[in-house]
C-alpha positions as CSV (number, residue, x, y, z in Angstrom):
1,M,-152.0,-81.1,5.0
2,S,-151.5,-82.2,8.6
3,R,-148.4,-84.0,7.4
4,L,-146.9,-80.7,6.2
5,R,-147.0,-79.1,9.6
6,P,-143.9,-80.9,11.1
7,L,-141.9,-80.0,8.0
8,L,-143.0,-76.4,8.2
9,C,-142.1,-76.2,11.9
10,L,-138.6,-77.6,11.1
11,A,-138.1,-75.0,8.4
12,L,-139.1,-72.2,10.8
13,L,-136.7,-73.5,13.4
14,A,-133.9,-73.6,10.9
15,L,-134.5,-70.0,9.9
16,A,-134.7,-68.9,13.5
17,G,-131.3,-70.5,14.1
18,C,-129.9,-68.8,11.1
19,A,-131.2,-65.4,12.4
20,S,-129.2,-65.9,15.6
21,I,-125.9,-66.7,14.0
22,G,-124.7,-63.1,14.1
23,P,-124.6,-62.6,17.9
24,A,-123.1,-66.0,18.3
25,T,-120.2,-65.2,16.0
26,V,-119.4,-62.2,18.2
27,R,-119.2,-64.4,21.3
28,R,-117.0,-66.8,19.6
29,D,-114.9,-64.8,17.1
30,R,-113.8,-62.0,19.5
31,L,-111.8,-64.5,21.6
32,D,-110.7,-66.5,18.5
33,Y,-109.3,-63.5,16.7
34,S,-107.7,-62.1,19.9
35,E,-105.9,-65.4,20.6
36,A,-104.8,-65.6,17.0
37,L,-103.3,-62.2,17.0
38,A,-101.6,-62.8,20.3
39,E,-100.1,-66.1,19.1
40,A,-98.9,-64.6,15.9
41,A,-97.2,-61.8,17.8
42,K,-95.4,-64.3,20.0
43,R,-94.1,-66.2,17.0
44,E,-93.0,-63.0,15.3
45,I,-91.0,-61.7,18.3
46,L,-89.3,-65.1,18.8
47,L,-88.4,-65.2,15.0
48,N,-86.9,-61.8,15.3
49,I,-84.9,-62.9,18.4
50,V,-83.5,-65.9,16.4
51,K,-82.9,-63.8,13.3
52,L,-80.7,-61.3,15.2
53,R,-78.8,-64.2,16.7
54,Y,-78.0,-65.3,13.2
55,G,-77.1,-61.8,11.9
56,D,-80.3,-61.5,10.0
57,V,-82.6,-58.5,9.6
58,P,-85.6,-58.2,12.1
59,N,-89.0,-57.4,10.7
60,L,-92.2,-56.4,12.2
61,V,-95.7,-56.4,10.6
62,S,-98.8,-54.9,12.4
63,V,-102.4,-55.9,11.8
64,S,-104.0,-52.5,11.2
65,Q,-107.5,-53.8,10.4
66,L,-109.4,-57.2,10.4
67,V,-112.8,-57.5,9.0
68,A,-114.7,-60.8,9.5
69,G,-117.0,-61.2,6.5
70,Y,-119.8,-63.7,6.7
71,S,-122.3,-64.7,4.1
72,L,-125.3,-66.9,4.9
73,E,-128.1,-67.8,2.6
74,G,-130.9,-70.3,3.1
75,R,-133.9,-71.5,1.2
76,V,-137.0,-73.6,1.8
77,D,-138.8,-75.2,-1.2
78,L,-142.4,-76.5,-1.0
79,R,-143.9,-77.7,-4.3
80,S,-147.2,-79.7,-5.0
81,D,-149.4,-80.6,-7.8
82,F,-153.1,-80.1,-6.7
83,F,-154.5,-80.2,-10.2
84,R,-154.2,-83.9,-10.9
85,E,-157.2,-86.0,-10.9
86,S,-155.8,-88.2,-8.1
87,F,-153.7,-86.8,-5.3
88,D,-151.1,-88.7,-3.4
89,F,-149.0,-86.9,-0.7
90,S,-145.9,-88.9,-1.2
91,D,-145.9,-88.3,-5.0
92,D,-147.3,-84.8,-5.3
93,V,-145.6,-82.9,-2.5
94,A,-141.9,-81.9,-2.7
95,F,-140.1,-80.3,0.2
96,G,-136.5,-79.1,0.5
97,I,-134.2,-77.1,2.7
98,G,-130.8,-75.8,1.6
99,G,-128.3,-73.1,2.3
100,T,-124.7,-71.9,2.0
101,F,-122.3,-70.3,4.5
102,S,-118.9,-68.6,3.8
103,D,-116.4,-67.0,6.1
104,R,-114.0,-64.6,4.2
105,P,-112.1,-62.5,6.8
106,T,-110.1,-59.5,5.3
107,V,-106.9,-58.8,7.1
108,T,-104.8,-55.6,6.5
109,Y,-101.2,-55.9,7.3
110,T,-98.9,-52.9,7.6
111,P,-95.1,-53.4,7.6
112,I,-93.4,-51.3,10.2
113,K,-90.9,-49.3,8.2
114,G,-89.2,-45.8,8.2
115,E,-89.9,-43.6,11.1
116,D,-92.2,-46.2,12.7
117,F,-89.3,-48.8,12.6
118,V,-87.0,-46.2,14.3
119,R,-89.7,-45.4,16.9
120,V,-90.5,-49.1,17.7
121,M,-87.2,-50.8,17.3
122,L,-84.3,-48.3,17.7
123,T,-85.6,-45.7,20.2
124,P,-84.9,-46.2,23.9
125,I,-88.0,-46.9,25.9
126,P,-89.0,-43.8,28.0
127,P,-88.2,-44.6,31.7
128,G,-91.6,-43.3,32.7
129,E,-93.3,-46.1,30.7
130,L,-91.3,-48.8,32.3
131,I,-91.9,-47.4,35.8
132,A,-95.7,-47.3,34.9
133,M,-95.5,-51.1,34.2
134,L,-93.7,-51.5,37.5
135,A,-96.3,-49.5,39.3
136,A,-99.1,-51.6,37.6
137,G,-97.6,-54.8,39.2
138,T,-95.4,-56.1,36.5
139,P,-92.5,-58.0,38.0
140,G,-89.6,-55.4,38.5
141,D,-86.8,-57.9,37.9
142,A,-88.3,-58.7,34.5
143,V,-89.4,-55.2,33.2
144,L,-86.3,-53.4,34.5
145,G,-84.0,-56.3,33.9
146,L,-85.1,-56.3,30.2
147,G,-85.6,-52.6,29.6
148,V,-82.8,-50.9,31.6
149,Q,-79.1,-50.7,30.7
150,S,-78.0,-48.8,33.9
151,I,-79.4,-47.0,36.9
152,N,-77.2,-44.2,38.3
153,Q,-74.2,-45.8,36.7
154,R,-75.0,-49.4,38.0
155,R,-74.8,-51.4,34.8
156,N,-77.1,-54.2,33.8
157,W,-75.9,-57.5,32.2
158,T,-75.0,-57.1,28.5
159,A,-73.8,-59.7,25.9
160,D,-71.1,-57.4,24.5
161,A,-69.5,-57.1,28.0
162,G,-68.9,-60.8,28.0
163,G,-71.7,-61.6,30.4
164,R,-70.4,-59.4,33.2
165,I,-72.8,-57.6,35.5
166,D,-72.6,-55.0,38.2
167,R,-73.7,-56.9,41.3
168,A,-75.2,-53.7,42.7
169,F,-77.7,-53.6,39.8
170,D,-79.0,-57.0,40.8
171,Q,-79.4,-55.9,44.4
172,I,-81.2,-52.7,43.3
173,L,-83.9,-54.7,41.4
174,G,-84.4,-57.0,44.4
175,L,-84.7,-54.1,46.8
176,L,-87.2,-52.3,44.5
177,E,-89.4,-55.5,44.3
178,G,-89.2,-56.2,48.0
179,L,-90.1,-52.7,49.1
180,R,-92.9,-52.4,46.6
181,A,-94.4,-55.7,47.7
182,D,-94.4,-54.6,51.3
183,G,-96.0,-51.3,50.4
184,L,-93.0,-49.2,51.3
185,L,-92.3,-48.0,47.8
186,G,-94.6,-46.2,45.4
187,F,-94.5,-43.9,42.4
188,R,-96.0,-40.6,41.3
189,F,-96.4,-39.4,37.7
190,D,-96.5,-35.7,36.6
191,V,-97.9,-35.2,33.1
192,Q,-96.2,-32.3,31.4
193,P,-96.3,-31.0,27.8
194,T,-92.9,-32.6,27.1
195,G,-94.0,-36.0,28.5
196,R,-94.6,-37.8,31.7
197,T,-92.1,-37.7,34.6
198,A,-92.1,-40.5,37.2
199,Y,-91.1,-40.0,40.8
200,L,-89.9,-42.8,43.2
201,L,-91.5,-42.4,46.6
202,L,-90.3,-44.1,49.9
203,D,-92.6,-44.6,52.9
204,Q,-91.5,-44.7,56.5
205,H,-92.6,-47.6,58.7
206,G,-93.1,-46.6,62.4
207,G,-91.4,-43.3,61.8
208,E,-88.2,-44.9,60.6
209,L,-86.9,-45.7,57.1
210,D,-86.8,-49.5,56.4
211,P,-83.2,-50.8,56.3
212,R,-83.7,-52.0,52.8
213,A,-84.7,-48.5,51.7
214,E,-81.5,-47.2,53.3
215,R,-79.5,-49.7,51.4
216,L,-81.3,-48.7,48.2
217,L,-80.5,-45.1,48.6
218,S,-76.9,-46.0,49.3
219,L,-76.5,-48.1,46.2
220,L,-78.1,-45.3,44.1
221,G,-76.0,-42.6,45.7
222,L,-79.0,-40.7,46.9
223,D,-79.6,-38.5,50.0
224,P,-80.8,-40.7,52.8
225,A,-83.0,-38.0,54.1
226,G,-84.9,-37.8,50.8
227,R,-88.3,-39.4,50.2
228,S,-89.2,-38.4,46.7
229,F,-86.8,-38.7,43.7
230,P,-87.5,-37.8,40.1
231,I,-86.6,-40.4,37.4
232,R,-84.9,-39.1,34.4
233,F,-83.6,-40.6,31.2
234,G,-79.8,-40.3,30.9
235,F,-76.4,-41.9,31.3
236,G,-74.0,-41.1,34.2
237,E,-74.5,-39.6,37.6
238,G,-76.9,-36.8,36.7
239,R,-77.9,-34.1,39.2
240,P,-78.1,-34.7,42.9
241,G,-81.3,-36.1,44.2
242,E,-82.5,-37.7,40.9
243,I,-82.5,-41.2,39.5
244,R,-81.0,-41.5,36.1
245,I,-82.0,-44.4,34.1
246,Y,-80.4,-45.3,30.7
247,T,-83.0,-47.5,29.0
248,R,-82.6,-49.9,26.1
249,S,-84.3,-50.0,22.7
250,L,-86.4,-53.0,21.7
251,I,-83.7,-54.2,19.3
252,E,-81.1,-54.2,22.2
253,I,-83.5,-56.3,24.2
254,L,-84.0,-58.8,21.5
255,N,-80.2,-59.0,20.9
256,I,-79.6,-59.7,24.5
257,L,-82.1,-62.4,24.6
258,G,-80.8,-63.8,21.4
259,A,-77.4,-64.2,23.0
260,Q,-78.9,-66.8,25.4
261,I,-80.4,-69.0,22.6
262,E,-79.1,-72.6,22.5
263,V,-78.1,-72.9,18.9
264,P,-76.9,-76.1,17.1
265,G,-73.3,-76.7,17.3
266,A,-73.1,-77.2,13.6
267,D,-74.4,-73.7,13.0
268,V,-71.4,-72.4,15.1
269,A,-68.9,-74.6,13.3
270,D,-70.1,-73.4,9.9
271,G,-69.9,-69.7,11.0
272,R,-73.7,-69.0,10.7
273,T,-73.7,-67.7,14.3
274,Y,-71.5,-67.2,17.3
275,A,-71.2,-69.5,20.3
276,T,-73.5,-69.0,23.3
277,L,-71.8,-66.8,25.8
278,A,-71.1,-68.3,29.1
279,T,-73.3,-66.5,31.8
280,G,-71.5,-64.4,34.3
281,D,-71.9,-64.4,38.0
282,G,-75.4,-63.0,38.9
283,L,-77.1,-63.5,35.6
284,E,-79.1,-66.2,37.1
285,A,-81.2,-63.5,39.0
286,L,-81.9,-61.5,35.8
287,P,-84.4,-62.1,33.0
288,I,-83.6,-65.3,31.1
289,V,-85.6,-66.8,28.2
290,T,-84.4,-70.3,27.5
291,V,-84.8,-71.0,23.8
292,T,-83.8,-74.5,22.7
293,S,-83.4,-75.8,19.2
294,S,-84.4,-79.0,17.5
295,E,-84.7,-80.5,14.0
296,L,-88.3,-81.6,14.4
297,P,-91.3,-79.5,15.5
298,P,-91.4,-79.4,19.4
299,F,-94.2,-80.9,21.3
300,G,-95.8,-78.9,24.2
301,A,-94.1,-75.5,23.3
302,F,-95.2,-72.2,24.7
303,V,-94.1,-70.6,21.5
304,A,-92.2,-72.1,18.6
305,V,-90.9,-71.0,15.2
306,E,-89.0,-72.5,12.4
307,Y,-85.9,-70.7,10.9
308,R,-84.0,-72.2,8.0
309,G,-84.9,-75.8,8.7
310,T,-84.3,-75.5,12.5
311,W,-87.1,-75.2,15.1
312,F,-86.6,-72.9,18.1
313,H,-89.0,-72.9,21.0
314,V,-89.7,-72.0,24.6
315,D,-91.0,-74.9,26.6
316,D,-94.4,-74.6,28.1
317,S,-93.2,-76.2,31.4
318,D,-90.5,-73.4,31.7
319,F,-92.5,-70.9,33.8
320,R,-89.6,-68.5,34.3
321,S,-88.9,-68.2,30.6
322,K,-92.7,-67.8,29.9
323,R,-92.9,-65.0,32.5
324,V,-90.1,-63.0,31.0
325,F,-91.3,-63.6,27.4
326,S,-94.7,-62.3,28.5
327,V,-93.2,-59.1,30.0
328,L,-91.3,-58.8,26.7
329,M,-94.7,-58.9,24.8
330,L,-96.0,-56.2,27.1
331,I,-93.1,-54.0,26.3
332,L,-93.6,-54.6,22.6
333,N,-97.2,-53.5,22.9
334,L,-96.1,-50.5,24.8
335,V,-93.5,-49.3,22.3
336,E,-95.8,-50.0,19.3
337,N,-98.4,-47.5,20.7
338,I,-96.1,-44.8,21.9
339,G,-96.4,-41.8,19.6
340,G,-100.1,-42.2,18.9
341,Q,-100.1,-45.2,16.6
342,Q,-103.6,-46.5,16.1
343,L,-104.6,-49.8,17.6
344,P,-105.7,-52.6,15.2
345,V,-109.5,-52.4,14.3
346,I,-111.4,-55.7,14.3
347,T,-114.8,-55.6,12.7
348,I,-117.2,-58.5,13.2
349,P,-120.6,-58.3,11.6
350,S,-123.3,-59.2,14.2
351,G,-126.3,-59.6,12.0
């Protein structure tokens, strides 16, 4: 029987290892599923940008629930014949270990249709949400450059305007970013039953207003003696003393980024899409996502997707494009959850 002891110890160790597989899957799968969802969302948004460039219909699908189902079964067999006249350990003792493991995750996809599609894709983003992103440290040139059409009649770059831009808009974004970085500009948020109202706040340095703040107020047409200005959604001048921001919807943002895609010349010649617009003066300071195309799958891409036999991708070495694309993903997460939409539920068994 002394020879059985090592085998029994091995069996017990195997069972102990199986018992700890539950907690181990939580440590591993939480990151794996999170990364998989993020990567799929990046590919989906790039595909929609490309589809809009080609006059196709965009589509969004949310993962409403993900259940990771594990099944683990093990067995230990020990057989012996002690009733024979002669006993030989090698012939009369049989020992075996076996088991099965299966991983069958269940994913629930919910197409975004109807009212949810209107809310996510077609509704302008509330200015207060964009300002909240700015206050949280999101680069102002990216979040406002993507999500804002005009500020107090200072117009952003648009594809339908032939690439023209109001130079004052570019300056406003630069002043906002510089003043915020130096701690001379902040925000306040008032929560009301009708929504959240943001206020732009200016701080004085040494008792005097910074020259950049004076320039900002001049470009926005605001009272130079003011230090707190409410931010409202709207188009045009608005009431005195307020900042009126006309925001874009998500589909507008995707269309504008789609106009920058480098498409194959053959697709333009065949009438499948339009030629890439020449960038106007000042566009270099605004959000740009450089999307290139190729016949073969790209190597070293930050995000890549295939559309009708052509690969479109953002290069991983293009930091500027990656930065803007990441802000776009933050805006997507923002608009998906405005209105009380539930976040995806991920269930991972732990034992």
